[in-house]
N, C-alpha and C positions, 0 to 999 in steps of 0.2 A: 379451418380458419375460425378464429374467435369472432364473436359478434362485436360490432363496433360499440364503443362506450365512451361517452364524454365525461364520465363521473370523475370528479376531482379526487386526488389521493386521500385527502382528509375525510372524504365521504365514503371511502372504500378501505377501511382499516384492516379488513380481513380478506386479503387476496386469497384465491384458492390455494390450498396446500398442495405441494408438489411431491410426487414420488418419482422413482426411476422407471416406472412402468409405462408411462404414456407420453406422447409428444408434447412439447412445450412451445408455445408461440414465441417468436423472436421478440415481440413487444407486447407487454401486458400491464394494464389494460390498453387496448388499441383504440385510439381516437385519431383518425387520419389527419385532421386539421390542427391538432394540438401540437404546440412547439416541442420538439425533442432536443434540439441542439441550437445554441447560438454560436455561429462560426463566422469569424472575421466581421463581427458586428451585425450579422444577418440571421434572423430566426429561420430555422429549417423545421418544417412540420414532419410528423411521422411518415406521412405519405411521400413527401419529397425525399426523405431519407431512403425509403424503399426504392424510389426511382434511381437515386444515386447508387444504391447498392446493386441494382441491376446492371448499371453501366460498368461498375468496377468488376463485378464477378464475371461478366461476359469477356473481359480482357485478361483474366488470370489464367495461367496454364492449368492443366489437369495433373497437378503434382500433389503428393500426399502431405508435404510439410512446407512451411514457410516461416522464416524468422521475421516477426512483425516488429520492425524498428522505427515505425512512424513516430515522429515527435509531436506533431499536431494531433490533439486528442480526437478530432473528428476523422481525420484520415486513418488513425489507428482503429477507431470504431468501425469504419467502413471496411478496412482490410480484415479485421477480426471476423466480422459478420459475413464478408464475402467468402472467406475460407470455410466458415461454418456451413453456409448453404451449399458449398461445393464438396462438402464432406472431407475437407482437408483439415489439418491440425496446425494451430498457431503455436510456434515455439517462442517462449518468453525467456530470453537469456538473462543471466544474473548481472551482466554488464555488457558494454559495447566494444570491449577490446577485440581487435581483429583476430588475435589468436584464439580467444574464447569462442568467437563465432565460427571460425574455421573448424575447430575441434568438435563443436556441437553438430555442424553440418555433416561431418564424417559419419556420425552415428545415425543420421536420418537421410536415406537415399533420396535423391531428386530434390533436396531442399534448396530453396532460393530465398532471396530477401525482399521484403517490402520496405520502402522508405519514402520520405516525402521532402527531404531537405538535402542532406549530404549522404552520398553512398558510403556505407560504413565498412564494407569489406569487398573482397575480390570475387565473391560468389555471384552467380547470376542474380540480377536485381531488377526490380520494377519500381519505378517512381509513380506513386499513386496520384500525386497532385495533377499532372497533365491529363490523366484519364478523365477528369471531370471538366476540363477546359478545352479538350480537343474536339474533333468532329463528333457530333452527338450520334449516339446509337438509338435506334427506335426502342422505346420502353412503353410499358403499360401505363396509361394515365391513371388507372385505378388498380394499383399493384396488389397482388395477393399477399397476404401476410404469411411469411414462411412458418411452417411448423417443423421443429427440429426434434428428432428422437432424443429423449432424456438421457439415454445411455451413450449417445454419440460423444466421443472424445473431442472436446472443443479446443483444448490447449494442454501443453505440457509446460508447467512452471518449474523453474529451477530455484532452489534455495539460494540465498544471497552469498553463501560461502563465509558468513561471519564467524563460523566456528569450524571451518574446514572446506573440503571439496564440495561444490554445489551438487545437490541431488535432484533428480528428475521426479516430478509428481504430475501424473496425468489427471486432468480435470474434465469430467463429463458435463455436458450442457445443463442437465437437470440439476446437478449440484450447484453450479454457478448461479443459476436462476433462482433456486430456492434460497440460497444464502442472501442474495440481493433483496428478495422479498422480505425476509425476516429482518434484515438491517433497516430497510425502508420503513417497515411498520413500527420499529422501535425509535429510530432516530428522526423520522419525519412525521411523527404523530401530530395531528392537528394542523399540518401545513398543506397548503394547496400549491402543487407543482413548484416546489422550491428549486432555485437554480443552484447547481453544484459547481463551485470553483475549487480547483485542486492545484496545490503546489507540488504534488507528487506525480511521477510518471505513470502512464497507464500500463506499462509492462509488468509492474510489480503487483502481486496479488491484492494488496491493500488498495492501490489505485484502481485496479481492474474492477474490484467488487463495488467500490464506493462511487467512483466518478464515471463508470461505464454502465455497470449492470444494475445499479439502483435507478439509473435513467431508463434502461430498457424494461425493467421489471417492477418498478415501484412508483411510476408516475412522476418522476422528477425530470429536470431539464439540465442538460450538460452545457457548460461553457467550455469551449475548446481550448482556450488559452491556458498556459501554465506559467503564471507570474512567479518571479523568483525574488527580486529585491523588494524590501518593504515598501518603497515608494510605488513600485509597480502594482503590488497587491492592493495598496490603498487606492490607487487611481482606478483600478478595475472594479473593486468592490463599491466604490462611490458611484460608479456609472450604472450599476445594476438596480433594477426594481426589486423590492422585497417580495417574498422572503428569499434569503440567500444563506447557504450553508458552505462553510469553508472546510475543506479537507486538507490536512497538513500534517506536520511531524513536530516533535518537540524541538528540534534544532531550528526549524523555521519559526515556530511560535516564540522561541527565545529572541530571535532576531527581530520579529515584528513588535514584541513588547518593548524591547530595549531601544527600538528606533524612536520611540516617543513621538509618534505621528498620530494625529487625530483619526481614528478609524470609525467607519460607519457602524451602526448597530446591525448585528446579524441575527438570523433565526437560530443558528447553532454553529458549533465548531466541533470537528471530529479530528482526533489525533491517534496515531499508532506508530509502530515500528520500533519504539524504544520506550522505556519507563519515563513517566512524566512526573516531574517534581510537583508536589501539591502547591507549593508557593507559586510556581510558574502557572499552574492551572488557574489559581485564584486571580493572578495578574491578567491572564488572558481573558477570563470572563469579564473582568472590569474594563479591559481595553475595548472589547467588542460588544459589551452589554448583552452577552449571550451565554447560554449553557454550553459547557464543554463536555463532550463525551469521549472517553477512550475506548478503543476496540482492542480486544485480545484475540489473537489467533495465531495460526502458523500455516506454512505452505501446505502441509499435509491435510489439515482440516479446514482451512480457510478461516474466516471470521467466525468466532464461536461464543463470544461474550462481550458485554459492555459494562461500563460503570460511569457514573457522574463523579468525576475525580475530586471535585471540591466538597462532596458530601459523604463519600464512603470509600474505603479501601477495598471493599468486597466487590467481586465480579459477579454479574448476573448472566447466566447462560441464555443464549437465544432459544426460542421455543423449539422443543424436540431434541435438544442436545442432552446427553448424559455423560458424566465422567465416572470413571472407575479406577481404583488403585490396584495395581498388580505387583507381582514380585519384581518386575523390571521397571516399574514407574506407572504414571498415569496414562490413560488412553481415553479418547473421545469417541462417541458414537451418536448417530442421528439418522432418521429415515432417509435423508437426502444424500448421505455419504455412501460411497461404494463399499466401505468396510470400516473397521475400527482404525482410528488414527492415533499413533503414538505421540505423546506430549513430551517435549524435551525439557519441561520446566518442573520444578518441585511445587506441588499444590497442597493446600490445606482445605479439605472439603468440609462443608457445613451441612447440617441436617436440612436447612431450608433451601438447599440447592445452590447457594452461593459458594464462592471459594476465594481464598487468598492466594496470591502469587508470591512464593517464598524465594524464588531465584531459579536460574537456569541450571540444569544439571552440570553442564560444561562450564558454568560460570562460578561455581563454588570453589573456594580455595581453603586450604588448611595450613596455617602457619603456627608452629609451636603449640599444636594441640587446639588452636582456636579456629573456628570456621567463619567465613564471611563471603558475601556475594560481591563479585567485581562490579556488577551493575549498581549495587547500593553504594559501594565505595566511590564510584564515579559520580553518583548523584550528590554525595556529600562534597566532593570536589567542586562541582558546578554551583553549589550554593554559596561558595565563598565570593564575597563582593569583589569585583575586579577580575574575575575569571570569565573570559568570553567563551571559551570552549575547553574541553579537556577529557581525558580518558585514563583510567587505571586498568592495566592489563598485565598478563604474564609475558615476559620478553622471550625472544627466540632462544631455543635450546633450554627452555625452562618450562616445559609443558606439564611437569608434574604438579598436582594440586597443592603440594606443600611448598612450592617455590615462592619466593618473595616477589610481590608485584612491583611494577614500575609505572611511571606516569608521563604523559605528554600533555602540556598545558599551553593554551593561548592566553597570555595575560601580560600586562605591563608591570606586574608586581615582581620583585626579586624572588628567586627560587626559595631562599630561606624564609621569606615572609609567607609564601604559599604553604610550605611545610608546617610552619608554626600555626597557621590558621587551620590547616587540615587536622593537626594534632588535637585541636579542641573538639573535633567532630568524630574522629575514629580512634580505635584502640591503637596504641603505639606499635603493636605487632604488625599492623597492616599499612603503616606509613610507607609509601612507595620510595624505594631506593634503587636507582636515583630517580629524581623528578627533573625533567628537562622541558624547557620552553621551546616552542616552535611557532612559526608564523601562521600556520593553519594545519588542520587535521585532514587526512585523505578520505573525507566522507564521500559516499556514492550519492546517486540521485535521490535516494530516500533518506539520506542522512545517516546511513549505517556505516560502521567501520568494520571492515573485514580483517580477519587475523592476518591474511597475507599482506594487506596494505599497511597495517600497523608494523608488522615485522620488517617490511621493506624500509619504511621510514626510520625505524629504530636502528637498523643496520647502517643506513646512510649517516645518521647522526654519530654512531659509534666509529665509523670509518674516518670521520672528520676530526676526531679527538685523538 
């Protein structure tokens, strides 16, 4: 058990480095009376959390796997940690579709579901919410802080499927804890116990690392709500005492900025899951009077680099990370990783340790001998005034990199006007043909667009014509 410490985060900028050889405390630094979570308007101390954790873990079965589908961030945290102390593994599915969940469960014997709102599938399920409100179980008033083996597999995260079939990636506890400490040291420097508000779900690696594990491992405070609409975000942020950090995505940032609502000043904004337009980053910093940081990472390696988007295009690796270029592409390594992690993006490495992101390998297209990134083409589309949302992609049956791209756009502007405006920004070779307007794009909870969802929508539009 770690010695108790009430030191504020800003006074402890160098938390102990982690390796995969020694146990890691569930909470570090541990200060029993310090607030860990704000749940349903009530502060919950670290010691209270451990008592709730005892109640939940005592009621869970001795099974090896569980799909953690809790929507409330506090219930998700309790479920995640309860499985951890029981040496079971959290399965973090790429989506909540019943077929996806059923197929995943078939690969993991004895798997059941944890939920807190609506049961999402026909698998054996446990609702966590009543476990805290039912008949109380005896618990230790001074609970012992759990020590978790660093090598213990805590979760299996699945890629979003944005470029194909979701892939499983096992995450050990030591890796998750070390990443959270490194992120906290960089993004929370100079702040005393900032409150983390997230518009992203906890099941995604980005939300997991920032809204859960920076709380457990970097002295921050979690707010359990997940506000969605701009007015809800504004209302929640206005109610909280400073300092506050907002964890969000480019699609949410665009909605918040365009809502033209007066937002309170924040200590920081964190964005990930998609490239961020520099103009949007600038507008967001002005809207919230706060620095905006982007995180670069992948499911295989977790978060690995950050940048201040309004000041530089270069990414700065987190401490301990190294990048190398091989014949098959880039790979990342770090002491807290279980092995080298392949990077699916094209990178330009610099002598000072920074790098530029040049595009995703599967994102590059070649038309008439010219190369372009679909992500960059989409950014140019989104910069057109009057475009609310949009994407440029390769249509079904056209997966070859030399195929001509198409576009789906949410806008009140005519299609001809949109194409004319886009022609001022991109080479005529890459103008999408056709460009079709839609009422909304099929984004998932983190704002991502999967290939399957885009192709399904495209085929629906094609069938109607």
